[in-house]
TIVO-2410 file (N, C-alpha, C; in nm, 3 decimals):
# residues 186
REC num residu      c1      c2      c3 atome chaine
REC   1      M -10.515   7.812 -12.714     N      A
REC   1      M -10.475   7.667 -12.720    CA      A
REC   1      M -10.443   7.613 -12.600     C      A
REC   2      Q -10.487   7.514 -12.579     N      A
REC   2      Q -10.485   7.433 -12.430    CA      A
REC   2      Q -10.393   7.336 -12.414     C      A
REC   3      E -10.301   7.333 -12.312     N      A
REC   3      E -10.219   7.191 -12.311    CA      A
REC   3      E -10.040   7.285 -12.404     C      A
REC   4      V -10.060   7.395 -12.382     N      A
REC   4      V  -9.945   7.482 -12.475    CA      A
REC   4      V  -9.803   7.390 -12.463     C      A
REC   5      E  -9.766   7.341 -12.372     N      A
REC   5      E  -9.621   7.275 -12.340    CA      A
REC   5      E  -9.654   7.130 -12.404     C      A
REC   6      N  -9.756   7.044 -12.432     N      A
REC   6      N  -9.785   6.977 -12.491    CA      A
REC   6      N  -9.752   6.961 -12.644     C      A
REC   7      I  -9.798   7.105 -12.684     N      A
REC   7      I  -9.812   7.088 -12.852    CA      A
REC   7      I  -9.698   7.169 -12.884     C      A
REC   8      L  -9.643   7.241 -12.821     N      A
REC   8      L  -9.470   7.306 -12.818    CA      A
REC   8      L  -9.392   7.135 -12.861     C      A
REC   9      R  -9.431   7.052 -12.702     N      A
REC   9      R  -9.300   6.966 -12.751    CA      A
REC   9      R  -9.329   6.911 -12.860     C      A
REC  10      I  -9.493   6.850 -12.918     N      A
REC  10      I  -9.524   6.766 -13.052    CA      A
REC  10      I  -9.431   6.848 -13.143     C      A
REC  11      F  -9.468   6.951 -13.164     N      A
REC  11      F  -9.416   7.090 -13.304    CA      A
REC  11      F  -9.238   7.035 -13.279     C      A
REC  12      E  -9.202   7.045 -13.170     N      A
REC  12      E  -9.057   7.061 -13.190    CA      A
REC  12      E  -9.019   6.875 -13.243     C      A
REC  13      E  -9.045   6.803 -13.166     N      A
REC  13      E  -9.063   6.646 -13.236    CA      A
REC  13      E  -9.127   6.638 -13.372     C      A
REC  14      V  -9.192   6.721 -13.419     N      A
REC  14      V  -9.216   6.711 -13.576    CA      A
REC  14      V  -9.109   6.766 -13.680     C      A
REC  15      R  -9.060   6.862 -13.633     N      A
REC  15      R  -8.929   6.969 -13.666    CA      A
REC  15      R  -8.826   6.874 -13.694     C      A
REC  16      V  -8.817   6.782 -13.623     N      A
REC  16      V  -8.675   6.692 -13.581    CA      A
REC  16      V  -8.721   6.554 -13.665     C      A
REC  17      A  -8.845   6.512 -13.668     N      A
REC  17      A  -8.890   6.414 -13.744    CA      A
REC  17      A  -8.882   6.440 -13.897     C      A
REC  18      I  -8.912   6.566 -13.963     N      A
REC  18      I  -8.900   6.613 -14.042    CA      A
REC  18      I  -8.748   6.634 -14.109     C      A
REC  19      N  -8.689   6.693 -14.023     N      A
REC  19      N  -8.564   6.692 -14.083    CA      A
REC  19      N  -8.464   6.547 -14.066     C      A
REC  20      E  -8.492   6.431 -13.993     N      A
REC  20      E  -8.479   6.322 -14.032    CA      A
REC  20      E  -8.475   6.209 -14.076     C      A
REC  21      E  -8.617   6.277 -14.179     N      A
REC  21      E  -8.713   6.190 -14.258    CA      A
REC  21      E  -8.777   6.038 -14.181     C      A
REC  22      K  -8.796   6.068 -14.048     N      A
REC  22      K  -8.884   5.956 -13.975    CA      A
REC  22      K  -9.054   6.009 -14.000     C      A
REC  23      I  -9.100   5.998 -14.123     N      A
REC  23      I  -9.193   6.058 -14.128    CA      A
REC  23      I  -9.321   5.964 -14.066     C      A
REC  24      S  -9.242   5.854 -14.073     N      A
REC  24      S  -9.392   5.771 -13.965    CA      A
REC  24      S  -9.394   5.804 -13.823     C      A
REC  25      K  -9.288   5.907 -13.815     N      A
REC  25      K  -9.310   5.961 -13.669    CA      A
REC  25      K  -9.474   6.052 -13.617     C      A
REC  26      L  -9.474   6.127 -13.770     N      A
REC  26      L  -9.576   6.234 -13.759    CA      A
REC  26      L  -9.725   6.163 -13.721     C      A
REC  27      R  -9.716   6.061 -13.803     N      A
REC  27      R  -9.882   5.992 -13.734    CA      A
REC  27      R  -9.880   5.975 -13.562     C      A
REC  28      Q  -9.764   5.931 -13.500     N      A
REC  28      Q  -9.755   5.913 -13.362    CA      A
REC  28      Q  -9.782   6.012 -13.315     C      A
REC  29      L  -9.674   6.149 -13.360     N      A
REC  29      L  -9.721   6.252 -13.259    CA      A
REC  29      L  -9.868   6.331 -13.317     C      A
REC  30      S  -9.894   6.310 -13.404     N      A
REC  30      S -10.065   6.341 -13.485    CA      A
REC  30      S -10.141   6.326 -13.385     C      A
REC  31      D -10.149   6.175 -13.357     N      A
REC  31      D -10.213   6.052 -13.240    CA      A
REC  31      D -10.166   6.119 -13.127     C      A
REC  32      Q -10.081   6.159 -13.084     N      A
REC  32      Q -10.081   6.234 -12.925    CA      A
REC  32      Q -10.127   6.377 -12.904     C      A
REC  33      T -10.175   6.385 -13.034     N      A
REC  33      T -10.231   6.554 -13.038    CA      A
REC  33      T -10.374   6.546 -13.056     C      A
REC  34      N -10.447   6.420 -13.116     N      A
REC  34      N -10.560   6.371 -13.096    CA      A
REC  34      N -10.626   6.356 -12.972     C      A
REC  35      N -10.522   6.320 -12.875     N      A
REC  35      N -10.544   6.275 -12.732    CA      A
REC  35      N -10.597   6.409 -12.657     C      A
REC  36      T -10.516   6.507 -12.700     N      A
REC  36      T -10.560   6.648 -12.652    CA      A
REC  36      T -10.673   6.705 -12.692     C      A
REC  37      A -10.704   6.676 -12.841     N      A
REC  37      A -10.836   6.733 -12.929    CA      A
REC  37      A -10.925   6.687 -12.822     C      A
REC  38      S -10.938   6.549 -12.783     N      A
REC  38      S -11.049   6.458 -12.757    CA      A
REC  38      S -11.084   6.516 -12.612     C      A
REC  39      R -11.030   6.562 -12.564     N      A
REC  39      R -11.030   6.605 -12.399    CA      A
REC  39      R -11.094   6.740 -12.395     C      A
REC  40      T -11.020   6.881 -12.461     N      A
REC  40      T -11.019   6.970 -12.478    CA      A
REC  40      T -11.140   7.034 -12.559     C      A
REC  41      Q -11.135   6.945 -12.690     N      A
REC  41      Q -11.206   6.997 -12.786    CA      A
REC  41      Q -11.189   7.158 -12.819     C      A
REC  42      D -11.084   7.178 -12.836     N      A
REC  42      D -11.008   7.305 -12.901    CA      A
REC  42      D -10.990   7.304 -13.043     C      A
REC  43      P -10.999   7.383 -13.083     N      A
REC  43      P -11.029   7.397 -13.264    CA      A
REC  43      P -10.880   7.361 -13.305     C      A
REC  44      D -10.795   7.447 -13.238     N      A
REC  44      D -10.656   7.458 -13.216    CA      A
REC  44      D -10.569   7.346 -13.224     C      A
REC  45      N -10.612   7.265 -13.130     N      A
REC  45      N -10.557   7.157 -13.125    CA      A
REC  45      N -10.603   7.007 -13.215     C      A
REC  46      I -10.740   7.087 -13.256     N      A
REC  46      I -10.801   6.976 -13.364    CA      A
REC  46      I -10.723   6.992 -13.488     C      A
REC  47      A -10.676   7.106 -13.520     N      A
REC  47      A -10.664   7.147 -13.659    CA      A
REC  47      A -10.449   7.109 -13.635     C      A
REC  48      V -10.423   7.104 -13.540     N      A
REC  48      V -10.243   7.072 -13.517    CA      A
REC  48      V -10.294   6.918 -13.551     C      A
REC  49      A -10.357   6.822 -13.526     N      A
REC  49      A -10.383   6.695 -13.522    CA      A
REC  49      A -10.377   6.641 -13.680     C      A
REC  50      V -10.499   6.748 -13.716     N      A
REC  50      V -10.530   6.737 -13.873    CA      A
REC  50      V -10.388   6.765 -13.967     C      A
REC  51      I -10.332   6.857 -13.958     N      A
REC  51      I -10.209   6.933 -13.984    CA      A
REC  51      I -10.091   6.823 -14.000     C      A
REC  52      I -10.082   6.789 -13.913     N      A
REC  52      I  -9.973   6.698 -13.859    CA      A
REC  52      I  -9.985   6.584 -13.949     C      A
REC  53      Y -10.132   6.495 -13.921     N      A
REC  53      Y -10.142   6.394 -13.988    CA      A
REC  53      Y -10.126   6.364 -14.153     C      A
REC  54      S -10.167   6.510 -14.211     N      A
REC  54      S -10.180   6.539 -14.320    CA      A
REC  54      S -10.018   6.533 -14.336     C      A
REC  55      L  -9.985   6.634 -14.285     N      A
REC  55      L  -9.839   6.657 -14.363    CA      A
REC  55      L  -9.780   6.500 -14.344     C      A
REC  56      G  -9.766   6.402 -14.281     N      A
REC  56      G  -9.728   6.287 -14.271    CA      A
REC  56      G  -9.746   6.238 -14.404     C      A
REC  57      K  -9.911   6.231 -14.459     N      A
REC  57      K  -9.910   6.147 -14.546    CA      A
REC  57      K  -9.832   6.244 -14.677     C      A
REC  58      I  -9.863   6.315 -14.698     N      A
REC  58      I  -9.817   6.401 -14.839    CA      A
REC  58      I  -9.639   6.378 -14.818     C      A
REC  59      L  -9.573   6.389 -14.739     N      A
REC  59      L  -9.408   6.359 -14.673    CA      A
REC  59      L  -9.413   6.203 -14.788     C      A
REC  60      E  -9.493   6.124 -14.684     N      A
REC  60      E  -9.442   5.989 -14.711    CA      A
REC  60      E  -9.427   5.969 -14.873     C      A
REC  61      R  -9.499   6.021 -14.948     N      A
REC  61      R  -9.520   6.021 -15.079    CA      A
REC  61      R  -9.415   6.035 -15.152     C      A
REC  62      E  -9.320   5.964 -15.166     N      A
REC  62      E  -9.140   6.005 -15.200    CA      A
REC  62      E  -9.160   6.066 -15.364     C      A
REC  63      Q  -9.274   6.026 -15.423     N      A
REC  63      Q  -9.270   6.092 -15.576    CA      A
REC  63      Q  -9.316   6.213 -15.567     C      A
REC  64      Y  -9.402   6.260 -15.478     N      A
REC  64      Y  -9.438   6.416 -15.529    CA      A
REC  64      Y  -9.347   6.544 -15.485     C      A
REC  65      R  -9.239   6.421 -15.445     N      A
REC  65      R  -9.096   6.546 -15.415    CA      A
REC  65      R  -9.040   6.602 -15.575     C      A
REC  66      S  -9.082   6.566 -15.682     N      A
REC  66      S  -9.050   6.591 -15.778    CA      A
REC  66      S  -9.156   6.667 -15.891     C      A
REC  67      Y  -9.259   6.703 -15.840     N      A
REC  67      Y  -9.369   6.785 -15.887    CA      A
REC  67      Y  -9.341   6.924 -15.851     C      A
REC  68      Q  -9.430   7.029 -15.961     N      A
REC  68      Q  -9.358   7.138 -15.956    CA      A
REC  68      Q  -9.462   7.156 -15.820     C      A
REC  69      G  -9.421   7.257 -15.741     N      A
REC  69      G  -9.437   7.336 -15.637    CA      A
REC  69      G  -9.400   7.309 -15.497     C      A
REC  70      W  -9.353   7.150 -15.552     N      A
REC  70      W  -9.289   7.079 -15.400    CA      A
REC  70      W  -9.205   7.178 -15.267     C      A
REC  71      K  -9.055   7.187 -15.376     N      A
REC  71      K  -8.972   7.271 -15.328    CA      A
REC  71      K  -9.029   7.397 -15.289     C      A
REC  72      K  -9.128   7.446 -15.308     N      A
REC  72      K  -9.198   7.576 -15.206    CA      A
REC  72      K  -9.288   7.478 -15.112     C      A
REC  73      F  -9.326   7.421 -15.128     N      A
REC  73      F  -9.439   7.388 -15.056    CA      A
REC  73      F  -9.364   7.304 -14.902     C      A
REC  74      Y  -9.271   7.257 -14.953     N      A
REC  74      Y  -9.194   7.214 -14.806    CA      A
REC  74      Y  -9.148   7.315 -14.753     C      A
REC  75      K  -9.029   7.421 -14.813     N      A
REC  75      K  -8.961   7.505 -14.747    CA      A
REC  75      K  -9.099   7.619 -14.676     C      A
REC  76      N  -9.217   7.612 -14.712     N      A
REC  76      N  -9.294   7.705 -14.654    CA      A
REC  76      N  -9.368   7.592 -14.534     C      A
REC  77      M  -9.375   7.464 -14.541     N      A
REC  77      M  -9.426   7.422 -14.382    CA      A
REC  77      M  -9.273   7.389 -14.295     C      A
REC  78      L  -9.190   7.408 -14.346     N      A
REC  78      L  -9.094   7.439 -14.247    CA      A
REC  78      L  -9.059   7.574 -14.136     C      A
REC  79      I  -9.094   7.651 -14.245     N      A
REC  79      I  -9.095   7.785 -14.210    CA      A
REC  79      I  -9.247   7.806 -14.104     C      A
REC  80      Y  -9.295   7.740 -14.142     N      A
REC  80      Y  -9.456   7.766 -14.034    CA      A
REC  80      Y  -9.407   7.674 -13.896     C      A
REC  81      I  -9.384   7.570 -13.905     N      A
REC  81      I  -9.322   7.484 -13.793    CA      A
REC  81      I  -9.231   7.571 -13.754     C      A
REC  82      D  -9.143   7.629 -13.773     N      A
REC  82      D  -9.048   7.698 -13.726    CA      A
REC  82      D  -9.119   7.843 -13.627     C      A
REC  83      K  -9.213   7.925 -13.701     N      A
REC  83      K  -9.280   8.033 -13.653    CA      A
REC  83      K  -9.396   7.983 -13.499     C      A
REC  84      I  -9.426   7.855 -13.557     N      A
REC  84      I  -9.557   7.790 -13.448    CA      A
REC  84      I  -9.494   7.751 -13.335     C      A
REC  85      I  -9.343   7.742 -13.345     N      A
REC  85      I  -9.297   7.675 -13.218    CA      A
REC  85      I  -9.240   7.802 -13.156     C      A
REC  86      N  -9.148   7.911 -13.226     N      A
REC  86      N  -9.123   8.052 -13.193    CA      A
REC  86      N  -9.243   8.086 -13.147     C      A
REC  87      A  -9.346   8.133 -13.181     N      A
REC  87      A  -9.477   8.193 -13.137    CA      A
REC  87      A  -9.507   8.108 -12.998     C      A
REC  88      M  -9.489   7.971 -12.998     N      A
REC  88      M  -9.555   7.928 -12.877    CA      A
REC  88      M  -9.419   7.924 -12.728     C      A
REC  89      K  -9.348   7.917 -12.789     N      A
REC  89      K  -9.205   8.000 -12.663    CA      A
REC  89      K  -9.215   8.088 -12.639     C      A
REC  90      N  -9.324   8.225 -12.712     N      A
REC  90      N  -9.340   8.377 -12.654    CA      A
REC  90      N  -9.451   8.388 -12.615     C      A
REC  91      N  -9.562   8.307 -12.602     N      A
REC  91      N  -9.686   8.272 -12.561    CA      A
REC  91      N  -9.819   8.376 -12.631     C      A
REC  92      R  -9.744   8.378 -12.777     N      A
REC  92      R  -9.800   8.456 -12.871    CA      A
REC  92      R  -9.911   8.344 -12.962     C      A
REC  93      E  -9.999   8.300 -12.875     N      A
REC  93      E -10.144   8.231 -12.935    CA      A
REC  93      E -10.200   8.293 -13.091     C      A
REC  94      T -10.196   8.380 -13.102     N      A
REC  94      T -10.317   8.424 -13.156    CA      A
REC  94      T -10.187   8.407 -13.284     C      A
REC  95      E -10.094   8.426 -13.323     N      A
REC  95      E -10.006   8.408 -13.416    CA      A
REC  95      E  -9.985   8.241 -13.474     C      A
REC  96      V -10.003   8.150 -13.330     N      A
REC  96      V -10.001   8.015 -13.351    CA      A
REC  96      V -10.143   7.983 -13.449     C      A
REC  97      S -10.238   8.064 -13.411     N      A
REC  97      S -10.365   8.008 -13.459    CA      A
REC  97      S -10.356   8.088 -13.614     C      A
REC  98      G -10.275   8.197 -13.639     N      A
REC  98      G -10.273   8.221 -13.773    CA      A
REC  98      G -10.181   8.112 -13.839     C      A
REC  99      T -10.058   8.078 -13.793     N      A
REC  99      T  -9.981   8.013 -13.849    CA      A
REC  99      T -10.058   7.868 -13.892     C      A
REC 100      L -10.131   7.837 -13.829     N      A
REC 100      L -10.192   7.709 -13.854    CA      A
REC 100      L -10.315   7.694 -13.977     C      A
REC 101      K -10.367   7.820 -13.994     N      A
REC 101      K -10.481   7.863 -14.097    CA      A
REC 101      K -10.363   7.825 -14.210     C      A
REC 102      L -10.240   7.900 -14.219     N      A
REC 102      L -10.196   7.959 -14.311    CA      A
REC 102      L -10.116   7.784 -14.363     C      A
REC 103      M -10.105   7.670 -14.229     N      A
REC 103      M -10.032   7.581 -14.284    CA      A
REC 103      M -10.135   7.501 -14.386     C      A
REC 104      R -10.263   7.494 -14.344     N      A
REC 104      R -10.380   7.441 -14.413    CA      A
REC 104      R -10.402   7.507 -14.512     C      A
REC 105      G -10.396   7.651 -14.555     N      A
REC 105      G -10.432   7.687 -14.656    CA      A
REC 105      G -10.294   7.654 -14.787     C      A
REC 106      E -10.179   7.648 -14.737     N      A
REC 106      E -10.112   7.593 -14.786    CA      A
REC 106      E -10.124   7.414 -14.848     C      A
REC 107      I -10.137   7.355 -14.763     N      A
REC 107      I -10.192   7.212 -14.791    CA      A
REC 107      I -10.278   7.212 -14.917     C      A
REC 108      E -10.355   7.267 -14.898     N      A
REC 108      E -10.569   7.236 -14.955    CA      A
REC 108      E -10.501   7.337 -15.105     C      A
REC 109      N -10.391   7.414 -15.085     N      A
REC 109      N -10.383   7.526 -15.264    CA      A
REC 109      N -10.274   7.468 -15.310     C      A
REC 110      I -10.166   7.392 -15.265     N      A
REC 110      I -10.027   7.321 -15.273    CA      A
REC 110      I -10.073   7.381 -15.503     C      A
REC 111      S -10.021   7.374 -15.535     N      A
REC 111      S  -9.999   7.428 -15.734    CA      A
REC 111      S  -9.943   7.241 -15.748     C      A
REC 112      G  -9.986   7.271 -15.873     N      A
REC 112      G  -9.977   7.162 -15.973    CA      A
REC 112      G -10.064   7.009 -15.950     C      A
REC 113      K  -9.979   6.905 -15.987     N      A
REC 113      K -10.074   6.791 -15.972    CA      A
REC 113      K -10.053   6.761 -15.823     C      A
REC 114      L  -9.993   6.776 -15.699     N      A
REC 114      L -10.007   6.756 -15.587    CA      A
REC 114      L -10.158   6.835 -15.522     C      A
REC 115      R -10.202   6.918 -15.589     N      A
REC 115      R -10.348   6.994 -15.557    CA      A
REC 115      R -10.442   6.875 -15.524     C      A
REC 116      G -10.472   6.787 -15.569     N      A
REC 116      G -10.576   6.723 -15.576    CA      A
REC 116      G -10.553   6.597 -15.454     C      A
REC 117      Y -10.448   6.537 -15.479     N      A
REC 117      Y -10.377   6.463 -15.380    CA      A
REC 117      Y -10.385   6.522 -15.216     C      A
REC 118      A -10.309   6.640 -15.218     N      A
REC 118      A -10.324   6.732 -15.062    CA      A
REC 118      A -10.485   6.731 -15.022     C      A
REC 119      R -10.577   6.787 -15.106     N      A
REC 119      R -10.672   6.829 -15.079    CA      A
REC 119      R -10.764   6.659 -15.040     C      A
REC 120      D -10.743   6.589 -15.118     N      A
REC 120      D -10.821   6.420 -15.074    CA      A
REC 120      D -10.739   6.394 -14.932     C      A
REC 121      V -10.608   6.437 -14.922     N      A
REC 121      V -10.538   6.383 -14.788    CA      A
REC 121      V -10.597   6.452 -14.680     C      A
REC 122      F -10.611   6.584 -14.701     N      A
REC 122      F -10.669   6.670 -14.586    CA      A
REC 122      F -10.812   6.638 -14.532     C      A
REC 123      R -10.895   6.618 -14.674     N      A
REC 123      R -11.052   6.556 -14.618    CA      A
REC 123      R -11.009   6.441 -14.553     C      A
REC 124      K -10.969   6.366 -14.601     N      A
REC 124      K -10.958   6.220 -14.511    CA      A
REC 124      K -10.888   6.196 -14.382     C      A
REC 125      A -10.795   6.315 -14.349     N      A
REC 125      A -10.722   6.348 -14.220    CA      A
REC 125      A -10.835   6.376 -14.116     C      A
REC 126      Q -10.915   6.485 -14.178     N      A
REC 126      Q -11.022   6.563 -14.081    CA      A
REC 126      Q -11.116   6.417 -14.030     C      A
REC 127      I -11.149   6.314 -14.142     N      A
REC 127      I -11.216   6.236 -14.100    CA      A
REC 127      I -11.199   6.131 -14.034     C      A
REC 128      N -11.038   6.103 -14.034     N      A
REC 128      N -10.976   6.005 -13.972    CA      A
REC 128      N -10.966   6.078 -13.816     C      A
REC 129      K -10.943   6.190 -13.793     N      A
REC 129      K -10.910   6.249 -13.662    CA      A
REC 129      K -11.076   6.241 -13.619     C      A
REC 130      A -11.149   6.321 -13.660     N      A
REC 130      A -11.273   6.299 -13.616    CA      A
REC 130      A -11.317   6.147 -13.557     C      A
REC 131      S -11.286   6.071 -13.663     N      A
REC 131      S -11.314   5.933 -13.583    CA      A
REC 131      S -11.271   5.871 -13.494     C      A
REC 132      K -11.150   5.916 -13.470     N      A
REC 132      K -11.027   5.935 -13.283    CA      A
REC 132      K -11.117   5.987 -13.239     C      A
REC 133      I -11.163   6.088 -13.221     N      A
REC 133      I -11.216   6.144 -13.103    CA      A
REC 133      I -11.329   6.136 -13.102     C      A
REC 134      Y -11.428   6.060 -13.159     N      A
REC 134      Y -11.552   6.013 -13.191    CA      A
REC 134      Y -11.509   5.931 -13.082     C      A
REC 135      E -11.449   5.785 -13.049     N      A
REC 135      E -11.416   5.713 -13.040    CA      A
REC 135      E -11.344   5.740 -12.864     C      A
REC 136      H -11.285   5.846 -12.850     N      A
REC 136      H -11.304   5.943 -12.708    CA      A
REC 136      H -11.435   5.935 -12.608     C      A
REC 137      G -11.539   5.918 -12.741     N      A
REC 137      G -11.649   5.954 -12.638    CA      A
REC 137      G -11.744   6.052 -12.685     C      A
REC 138      V -11.672   6.155 -12.754     N      A
REC 138      V -11.729   6.258 -12.778    CA      A
REC 138      V -11.837   6.233 -12.880     C      A
REC 139      S -11.958   6.279 -12.851     N      A
REC 139      S -12.069   6.269 -13.003    CA      A
REC 139      S -12.034   6.281 -13.108     C      A
REC 140      L -12.136   6.195 -13.175     N      A
REC 140      L -12.117   6.225 -13.333    CA      A
REC 140      L -12.108   6.331 -13.404     C      A
REC 141      E -12.268   6.410 -13.332     N      A
REC 141      E -12.310   6.541 -13.368    CA      A
REC 141      E -12.156   6.628 -13.336     C      A
REC 142      K -12.094   6.668 -13.215     N      A
REC 142      K -12.023   6.712 -13.209    CA      A
REC 142      K -11.931   6.719 -13.229     C      A
REC 143      T -11.909   6.588 -13.262     N      A
REC 143      T -11.697   6.538 -13.328    CA      A
REC 143      T -11.723   6.590 -13.480     C      A
REC 144      A -11.815   6.609 -13.528     N      A
REC 144      A -11.828   6.604 -13.650    CA      A
REC 144      A -11.844   6.755 -13.728     C      A
REC 145      K -11.897   6.840 -13.621     N      A
REC 145      K -11.888   6.973 -13.602    CA      A
REC 145      K -11.757   7.060 -13.559     C      A
REC 146      L -11.671   6.991 -13.498     N      A
REC 146      L -11.556   7.032 -13.475    CA      A
REC 146      L -11.452   7.017 -13.548     C      A
REC 147      L -11.506   6.929 -13.688     N      A
REC 147      L -11.379   6.910 -13.762    CA      A
REC 147      L -11.442   6.902 -13.894     C      A
REC 148      G -11.546   7.025 -13.911     N      A
REC 148      G -11.635   7.060 -14.013    CA      A
REC 148      G -11.650   6.955 -14.147     C      A
REC 149      I -11.670   6.801 -14.064     N      A
REC 149      I -11.741   6.672 -14.186    CA      A
REC 149      I -11.878   6.689 -14.192     C      A
REC 150      T -11.977   6.643 -14.229     N      A
REC 150      T -12.140   6.550 -14.168    CA      A
REC 150      T -12.080   6.445 -14.133     C      A
REC 151      M -12.183   6.432 -14.039     N      A
REC 151      M -12.205   6.349 -13.968    CA      A
REC 151      M -12.195   6.198 -14.023     C      A
REC 152      F -12.289   6.210 -14.112     N      A
REC 152      F -12.233   6.071 -14.239    CA      A
REC 152      F -12.146   6.044 -14.255     C      A
REC 153      E -12.053   6.139 -14.314     N      A
REC 153      E -11.879   6.120 -14.348    CA      A
REC 153      E -11.876   6.043 -14.212     C      A
REC 154      L -11.832   6.070 -14.074     N      A
REC 154      L -11.801   6.045 -13.974    CA      A
REC 154      L -11.841   5.888 -13.949     C      A
REC 155      A -12.015   5.853 -13.984     N      A
REC 155      A -12.047   5.732 -13.925    CA      A
REC 155      A -11.982   5.601 -14.034     C      A
REC 156      G -11.979   5.689 -14.162     N      A
REC 156      G -11.958   5.608 -14.273    CA      A
REC 156      G -11.756   5.508 -14.241     C      A
REC 157      Y -11.691   5.572 -14.174     N      A
REC 157      Y -11.565   5.535 -14.114    CA      A
REC 157      Y -11.567   5.506 -14.017     C      A
REC 158      A -11.640   5.567 -13.881     N      A
REC 158      A -11.611   5.507 -13.764    CA      A
REC 158      A -11.677   5.328 -13.817     C      A
REC 159      G -11.770   5.348 -13.899     N      A
REC 159      G -11.858   5.215 -13.865    CA      A
REC 159      G -11.787   5.117 -13.973     C      A
REC 160      Q -11.673   5.162 -14.069     N      A
REC 160      Q -11.588   5.063 -14.098    CA      A
REC 160      Q -11.493   4.980 -14.023     C      A
REC 161      K -11.466   5.113 -13.937     N      A
REC 161      K -11.326   5.061 -13.820    CA      A
REC 161      K -11.427   4.925 -13.789     C      A
REC 162      Q -11.276   4.864 -13.753     N      A
REC 162      Q -11.321   4.744 -13.671    CA      A
REC 162      Q -11.333   4.771 -13.503     C      A
REC 163      D -11.233   4.842 -13.494     N      A
REC 163      D -11.146   4.832 -13.346    CA      A
REC 163      D -11.296   5.012 -13.311     C      A
REC 164      S -11.360   5.061 -13.373     N      A
REC 164      S -11.449   5.205 -13.331    CA      A
REC 164      S -11.480   5.163 -13.200     C      A
REC 165      Y -11.531   5.304 -13.133     N      A
REC 165      Y -11.608   5.328 -13.041    CA      A
REC 165      Y -11.718   5.251 -12.997     C      A
REC 166      E -11.770   5.260 -13.112     N      A
REC 166      E -11.937   5.168 -13.102    CA      A
REC 166      E -11.922   5.024 -13.152     C      A
REC 167      P -11.985   4.945 -13.050     N      A
REC 167      P -12.002   4.823 -13.061    CA      A
REC 167      P -12.103   4.782 -13.157     C      A
REC 168      E -12.066   4.644 -13.230     N      A
REC 168      E -12.169   4.572 -13.384    CA      A
REC 168      E -12.296   4.652 -13.303     C      A
REC 169      L -12.321   4.688 -13.457     N      A
REC 169      L -12.473   4.735 -13.435    CA      A
REC 169      L -12.531   4.626 -13.382     C      A
REC 170      H -12.519   4.477 -13.429     N      A
REC 170      H -12.661   4.399 -13.375    CA      A
REC 170      H -12.588   4.352 -13.211     C      A
REC 171      E -12.519   4.416 -13.156     N      A
REC 171      E -12.520   4.399 -13.048    CA      A
REC 171      E -12.590   4.499 -12.953     C      A
REC 172      K -12.645   4.592 -12.994     N      A
REC 172      K -12.662   4.706 -12.974    CA      A
REC 172      K -12.812   4.686 -12.907     C      A
REC 173      S -12.845   4.777 -12.792     N      A
REC 173      S -13.014   4.710 -12.789    CA      A
REC 173      S -13.105   4.854 -12.875     C      A
REC 174      V -13.209   4.790 -12.882     N      A
REC 174      V -13.308   4.864 -12.967    CA      A
REC 174      V -13.280   5.026 -12.948     C      A
REC 175      K -13.265   5.039 -12.808     N      A
REC 175      K -13.276   5.211 -12.745    CA      A
REC 175      K -13.186   5.259 -12.775     C      A
REC 176      Q -13.074   5.187 -12.759     N      A
REC 176      Q -12.942   5.235 -12.786    CA      A
REC 176      Q -12.919   5.271 -12.923     C      A
REC 177      R -12.978   5.162 -13.048     N      A
REC 177      R -12.975   5.216 -13.181    CA      A
REC 177      R -13.071   5.319 -13.206     C      A
REC 178      I -13.174   5.353 -13.198     N      A
REC 178      I -13.296   5.459 -13.156    CA      A
REC 178      I -13.178   5.600 -13.080     C      A
REC 179      K -13.118   5.549 -13.022     N      A
REC 179      K -13.024   5.711 -12.947    CA      A
REC 179      K -12.891   5.716 -13.056     C      A
REC 180      L -12.876   5.595 -13.154     N      A
REC 180      L -12.755   5.641 -13.258    CA      A
REC 180      L -12.812   5.713 -13.359     C      A
REC 181      A -12.960   5.630 -13.412     N      A
REC 181      A -13.001   5.759 -13.507    CA      A
REC 181      A -13.080   5.875 -13.500     C      A
REC 182      M -13.059   5.890 -13.365     N      A
REC 182      M -13.133   6.007 -13.323    CA      A
REC 182      M -13.013   6.082 -13.360     C      A
REC 183      E -12.898   6.103 -13.310     N      A
REC 183      E -12.816   6.191 -13.302    CA      A
REC 183      E -12.736   6.200 -13.453     C      A
REC 184      M -12.772   6.122 -13.539     N      A
REC 184      M -12.731   6.147 -13.716    CA      A
REC 184      M -12.837   6.280 -13.733     C      A
REC 185      F -12.915   6.290 -13.653     N      A
REC 185      F -13.026   6.363 -13.770    CA      A
REC 185      F -13.051   6.481 -13.664     C      A
REC 186      E -12.964   6.489 -13.514     N      A
REC 186      E -12.991   6.683 -13.467    CA      A
REC 186      E -12.908   6.754 -13.517     C      A
***
């Protein structure tokens, strides 16, 4: 994992934000992580960005707190966050990577009515974060591969965003449009 001090700070702030129920802060922290992920293209940094964003989206839905499986999910997330903070402070990178995988699994496999929502949130988080990495100038193909999504998903999402990295298609030269099309089929 690259930029360990930054990621440690972010997880410490995630813990505080959750304790103080400042859930909107999680999106800001995810965006900060995304900047690191764009520069380093490190899978663990990317996972951090996606997980924090997903966690924020799930926690902001207060009605889900009454659903079956919520208490276990919430408790496990706090345990995982503490585990990551502790592992990072003690330079145990493998433990951080393993715990990130456990968090992802917990989000994707939450029980009851939350399962479908959590999976959808996680997929959309991957696409959202991919779009932001793409905006930082990483190629469409590389970004899609880094986040495990298709180039079509990424291109569709990035194309919907008005502030996306790519200028409007009609403003591109023919050469630029051909290059973009070729990237999609590489």
